N, C-alpha and C positions, 0 to 999 in steps of 0.2 A: 516555542509555541507548544501548547499542550495538545493532547489528543482531542479533547473536546473542542478546542479552538479550531484545530485542523479539520475535523469532520463537519463543523458547523459553517465553514466558509461558504459563501455563495458559489454556485457552479459545481463542477465535477472535481472531486478530490480522491486520489488514490493514496491509501495509507498502507505502508508495509511495516509489519512487526518482524524483527529479525534478531539474531544473536551473532556476535562476531566469531564465536567458536563453532557455529553451525556450518557444516560443509555444504548443505543445500543452499543456505543463504549466500555463501561465498560464490557458488556457481551462478546464483541469480544476480549478483552485483553488476556484472557487465551488461546483462540483459536489461536491468532496470535503467542503467545509464542510456542504453539505446532507446528505450521507451521514452525517457525524459527528452532526449534529443528529437525524437520523431513527433511527440505530442505537442511540443512547443507551448503556446499559451492556452491551448484548448482545455487543459486540466492542470491541477497542481498535484505534486507528489511529495509526500511526507514520510519520513522513516523514523521509527522508534526502536531502539535497542531494548529488548525486554529485560536485560540485566541492569540497565541504567534507569529504565522507566517501568518497573514491575506493576505499579498501580495502574498505569495507562493500559498496559497489556491486559490486566485483569478486567478493567472497565470495558474493554472492547471484546472480551471473551476470546482473546488470542492466546490459547494455551499451547499451541504448536507453532513452530517457526519453520519456514517463513509463512506468514499469514498476510494475505492481501485483501483489503476491503475498499470498495468504491462507494463513495457517498455522493449524492446529487442533492444540493441544497439542504444538507444536514440529514438526509434519509439514506440509510444503507440500501443499495440496489444490487450489490454483487459481493461475493466473498469466496475466496479459494485459498487452499492450503497446499504448500509444496512447490516444487519446481514447475514453472510455466514458460512457454515460449514468449518472445516479444510479440508475436502475432496474436496470441491469446490475450495478453494484457491490452494491447492496442485495440483489439476488437471489443473487449469489454468496456474500455474507456469510450470508444466511439458510440457504442450502444447506449451508454449512460447519458450521453449528451442529448 
């Protein structure tokens, strides 16, 4: 799935731009898994490695990793860069609904 397809899906979608070499991204990996488990079917989560998908990252304006963007019905409603708690991500996802 492309970034444009992911962000345009109906409902709430969280997109993460990350890099495998990024220590902050590595710290966020278990947190994102926890968020996926807790959010269930209420939102979709997509991940794009900026080294594998540089054009997707550029199109999103994701120049720093990790970058998290929440879209609701194709419109950006929230964006944060850096390490976040599971509660921060969950709160943002719930507010986007």
